[in-house]
N, C-alpha and C positions, 0 to 999 in steps of 0.2 A: 485818336481818342479810343477807338475800340481795342487796339492792341494793348494799350495801357490798362484798360479795364480787365481784359483777359489775363494779363500778367499778374494783376493784383488779386485775381480770383473772384471778381465781382460778377462775372457773367459765366460762371461755370454751372451748368445744369446737367447733372449726371444722375439718372435714375435706373434702377434695375428693372429688367423685364419681369412681368408677373409669372412667367414660365420660361423654360428653356427655348431658345430660338428655333430649334428643330421642330418643336411642337406646332409652331405657326404653319410650317409647310405641311405637316401631317394633317392638321385640321383643314387646310385649304384643299389637299388632295381628297380627303373624305368628302368634303362639300362638293367638289367637282364630280366625283364619282356618283354621288347621290343625285345630283342634277342630271348627269348623263343617263342614269337609270330611268329617271322620270321621262327624259326626252326619248329614250329607246322604247319605253312602254307605249308611246303614241305612234309607233310605226304602223303603216298600213291601216290606220283607223278608217279612212275613207273607202277602202276596198272591202271592208267587212260586210257592207250592205250594197250589193251590186245594183239594186233598183235605184237607190238613192244617188249613187255615183253617176249612173246613166242619165238621170233626170237633171243633174247639175250640168251636164254637157262637157265633162272633163274626160 
């Protein structure tokens, strides 16, 4: 049944992407770099206040 419908063109859904395919990868890379920068900014946060880190017992 499905091959008949495909052959007749009843189940053909073809839409164009709203932007070129490479831009999806570029946007994802920018997003991951931004999230990585946020993660990197939190490095050594617990070591900035030595009294507080000793009190926690770490």
